C-alpha positions in Angstrom: -64.1 27.2 -77.3 -66.5 25.6 -74.8 -63.6 25.1 -72.4 -62.9 28.8 -72.4 -66.5 29.9 -72.2 -67.2 27.9 -69.1 -64.6 29.9 -67.2 -65.2 33.3 -68.8 -67.1 34.6 -65.8 -64.2 33.7 -63.6 -61.9 35.7 -65.8 -64.3 38.7 -65.7 -64.7 38.5 -61.9 -60.9 38.2 -61.5 -60.3 41.2 -63.7 -62.8 43.3 -61.8 -61.2 42.3 -58.5 -57.7 43.3 -59.8 -58.9 46.7 -60.9 -60.9 47.4 -57.7 -58.2 46.2 -55.4 -56.7 48.8 -53.0 -53.7 50.4 -54.7 -51.2 49.7 -51.9 -51.9 46.0 -51.9 -51.9 45.8 -55.7 -48.5 47.6 -55.9 -46.9 45.4 -53.3 -48.2 42.3 -55.0 -46.8 43.7 -58.3 -43.4 44.1 -56.7 -43.4 40.4 -55.7 -44.6 39.3 -59.2 -41.7 41.2 -60.8 -39.3 39.6 -58.3 -40.7 36.1 -59.0 -40.4 36.5 -62.8 -36.8 37.6 -62.3 -36.1 34.5 -60.2 -37.5 32.4 -63.1 -34.9 34.0 -65.4 -32.2 33.3 -62.9 -33.2 29.7 -63.0 -33.2 29.8 -66.8 -29.7 31.2 -67.0 -28.4 28.6 -64.5 -29.8 25.7 -66.5 -28.7 27.0 -69.9 -25.2 28.1 -68.9 -22.4 25.9 -70.3 -24.7 24.2 -72.8 -23.2 25.4 -76.0 -22.4 21.9 -77.2 -25.8 20.5 -76.3 -28.9 20.1 -78.5 -30.4 23.6 -79.0 -34.0 22.5 -78.7 -33.5 20.3 -75.6 -31.6 23.0 -73.8 -34.2 25.6 -74.5 -37.1 23.3 -73.6 -35.4 22.6 -70.3 -34.9 26.4 -69.8 -38.6 27.0 -70.6 -39.8 24.4 -68.2 -37.9 25.8 -65.3 -38.9 29.3 -66.2 -42.5 28.4 -65.7 -41.8 28.5 -62.0 -42.1 32.3 -62.2 -45.8 32.3 -63.4 -46.6 29.4 -61.0 -45.4 31.5 -58.1 -47.3 34.5 -59.3 -50.6 32.7 -59.7 -50.4 30.5 -56.6 -49.5 33.4 -54.4 -52.1 35.7 -56.0 -49.6 38.3 -57.1 -50.1 40.9 -59.8 -48.2 40.4 -63.1 -48.7 43.0 -65.9 -48.9 40.4 -68.7 -51.8 38.5 -67.1 -53.4 41.6 -65.5 -54.2 42.9 -69.1 -56.9 40.2 -69.1 -58.9 42.7 -67.1 -59.8 44.2 -70.5 -62.5 41.5 -70.5 -64.1 43.0 -67.3 -64.0 46.5 -69.0 -65.6 45.1 -72.2 -68.3 43.6 -70.0 -68.9 47.0 -68.4 -67.8 45.9 -65.0 -64.9 48.5 -64.7 -64.2 51.8 -66.3 -61.4 52.2 -68.9 -59.6 54.9 -66.8 -59.5 52.6 -63.7 -58.3 49.7 -65.8 -55.5 51.7 -67.3 -54.5 53.0 -63.9 -54.3 49.4 -62.7 -52.1 48.4 -65.6 -49.7 51.3 -65.1 -49.5 50.6 -61.4 -48.8 46.9 -61.8 -46.2 47.6 -64.6 -44.3 50.0 -62.4 -44.5 47.6 -59.4 -43.2 44.7 -61.6 -40.3 46.9 -62.6 -39.4 47.7 -59.0 -39.5 44.0 -58.1 -37.3 43.0 -61.1 -34.8 45.8 -60.3 -34.6 44.7 -56.7 -33.6 41.3 -57.8 -31.0 42.8 -60.3 -29.4 44.4 -57.2 -29.4 41.2 -55.2 -27.9 39.1 -58.1 -25.1 41.7 -58.6 -24.4 41.9 -54.9 -24.3 38.1 -54.7 -21.6 38.0 -57.4 -23.5 35.5 -59.5 -22.0 37.0 -62.6 -18.7 35.0 -61.8 -20.5 31.7 -61.4 -18.8 28.9 -63.4 -15.8 31.1 -64.0 -17.9 34.0 -65.4 -19.8 31.8 -67.8 -23.1 32.6 -66.0 -22.5 36.3 -66.5 -21.5 35.9 -70.1 -24.7 33.9 -70.7 -26.7 36.9 -69.4 -24.8 39.3 -71.7 -25.5 37.0 -74.7 -29.2 36.8 -73.9 -29.5 40.5 -73.4 -27.7 41.4 -76.6 -29.9 39.0 -78.6 -33.0 40.8 -77.2 -32.0 44.3 -78.2 -31.1 43.3 -81.8 -34.7 42.5 -82.9 -36.2 45.1 -85.2 -39.1 47.1 -83.7 -41.7 45.1 -85.5 -40.1 41.7 -84.6 -40.0 42.7 -80.9 -43.7 43.7 -81.1 -44.8 40.4 -82.8 -42.7 38.3 -80.4 -44.2 40.2 -77.5 -47.7 39.6 -78.9 -47.0 35.8 -79.3 -45.5 35.6 -75.8 -48.6 37.0 -74.1 -50.9 34.9 -76.1 -49.2 32.0 -74.3 -49.0 33.7 -70.9 -52.7 34.6 -70.9 -53.6 31.1 -72.0 -51.6 29.8 -69.1 -53.4 32.2 -66.7 -56.7 31.2 -68.2 -55.9 27.5 -67.7 -55.3 28.3 -64.0 -59.0 29.3 -63.7 -60.0 25.8 -64.9 -59.0 24.0 -61.7 -59.3 24.5 -58.0 -56.5 22.0 -57.3 -53.1 23.7 -56.7 -51.0 21.0 -58.3 -53.2 20.9 -61.4 -53.0 24.7 -61.7 -49.3 24.5 -61.7 -49.1 21.7 -64.1 -51.4 23.4 -66.6 -49.2 26.5 -66.8 -45.9 24.7 -67.6 -46.3 24.0 -71.3 -47.6 27.4 -72.5 -44.8 29.1 -70.6 -42.2 26.6 -71.8 -43.4 27.2 -75.4 -42.9 30.9 -75.3 -39.6 30.8 -73.5 -38.1 28.0 -75.5 -39.1 29.6 -78.8 -37.7 33.0 -77.9 -40.9 35.1 -77.5 -40.5 38.3 -75.6 -42.0 39.0 -72.1 -41.8 42.7 -71.0 -41.5 42.0 -67.3 -38.9 39.3 -67.7 -36.9 41.8 -69.9 -37.2 44.4 -67.1 -34.9 42.0 -65.2 -32.7 40.6 -67.9 -31.8 43.8 -69.8 -30.8 45.9 -66.8 -28.9 42.8 -65.5 -27.0 42.8 -68.8 -26.2 46.5 -68.4 -24.9 45.8 -64.9 -22.8 42.8 -66.0 -21.1 44.6 -68.8 -19.5 46.8 -66.1 -19.0 44.1 -63.5 -17.5 41.3 -65.6 -13.7 41.5 -66.1 -12.8 43.3 -69.3 -10.5 40.6 -70.5 -13.2 38.0 -70.1 -15.6 40.0 -72.1 -13.0 40.7 -74.9 -12.1 37.0 -75.1 -15.7 36.3 -76.1 -15.9 39.1 -78.6 -17.8 41.5 -76.4 -15.9 44.7 -77.3 -17.0 48.2 -76.1 -18.7 48.8 -79.5 -20.7 45.6 -79.2 -21.8 46.3 -75.6 -22.9 49.8 -76.6 -26.3 48.2 -77.4 -26.8 47.6 -73.7 -27.7 51.1 -72.6 -30.9 52.3 -70.9 -32.2 54.3 -73.8 -31.6 51.5 -76.3 -33.2 48.7 -74.2 -36.3 50.9 -73.7 -36.7 52.0 -77.3 -35.7 48.8 -79.1 -37.3 46.3 -76.7 -39.4 47.3 -73.7 -41.7 49.7 -75.7 -42.5 47.3 -78.6 -42.6 44.2 -76.4 -45.0 45.8 -73.9 -47.3 47.0 -76.7 -47.2 43.5 -78.2 -47.9 41.9 -74.8 -51.0 44.1 -74.5 -52.3 43.3 -78.0 -51.6 39.5 -77.6 -53.1 39.2 -74.1 -55.8 41.8 -73.9 -56.8 41.8 -77.5 -56.2 38.4 -79.1 -57.0 36.2 -76.0 -59.1 38.4 -73.7 -61.3 40.4 -75.9 -61.1 37.9 -78.8 -62.5 35.1 -76.7 -65.0 37.4 -75.0 -66.3 38.6 -78.4 -66.5 35.1 -79.8 -68.5 33.9 -76.7 -70.8 36.9 -76.9 -71.5 36.3 -80.6 -72.0 32.6 -79.8 -74.4 33.4 -77.0 -76.4 35.7 -79.3 -76.6 33.0 -82.0 -77.8 30.5 -79.4 -80.5 32.9 -78.2 -81.6 33.5 -81.8 -81.8 29.7 -82.4 -83.7 29.2 -79.2 -86.1 32.0 -80.1 -86.6 30.5 -83.5 -87.3 27.0 -82.1 -89.8 28.5 -79.6 -91.6 30.3 -82.4 -91.7 27.1 -84.4 -93.1 25.1 -81.5 -95.8 27.8 -80.8 -96.8 27.7 -84.4 -97.0 24.0 -84.4 -99.2 24.0 -81.4 -101.5 26.6 -82.9 -102.0 24.5 -86.0 -102.8 21.4 -83.9 
């Protein structure tokens, strides 16, 4: 816990800076962050396409490692990503920002991330990436997207919570070094863990799920049917369904995992620890004074 407490003030100061940043700058940075996370998923799809006969764990580990590029780009370029921005809850708990301004910041970043992710969806479709490797790239996207929308609501929430525990730990790690290379390296394993295991990241899903919807219309019908993707199966990839079954529970889970479990949890633990240390110090001081009086 000492490792976290030493950098708690950096987390608080960063959260305060995020909330008080001019809206136009924050929104533009959020667009870039959504775009960067989408690029990470592009990398993931490329690496995992055509790997059906390979070792499941090894393939997903490799996919998770390359996906970490997204958070690395966000952090090193100072962009605003919703799932790490929720750590600003610590600045609110410390009384450095108001709840209304913090919430406004979260909403603004969330919308900006969505814009960036959707811009990349358009570029990927325009570039015809869905037909890469004879259409296997596009089919991989369809499979990933369908898997995401078949979680129960509670599963999606918990997977979102676990995801942002790892994302916010990775972001916290970045506060522990001033060296760019070390920052990047520290973020790889937490991100690889959540991606390889299948935890759910709301901003990544803002890219992958709309991409799945687009690809179900762009991929040749005979190719989809040959892999069992009938019209009935693909009905799950609709705007209403991806929002209700995935984005809402995953977003709420991300908030609880990042802002609650990591941010406020560590802050509260450190505050309690500090109060206990002060109590012990006061007790020792009283004991010393008493001893001197007796002498």
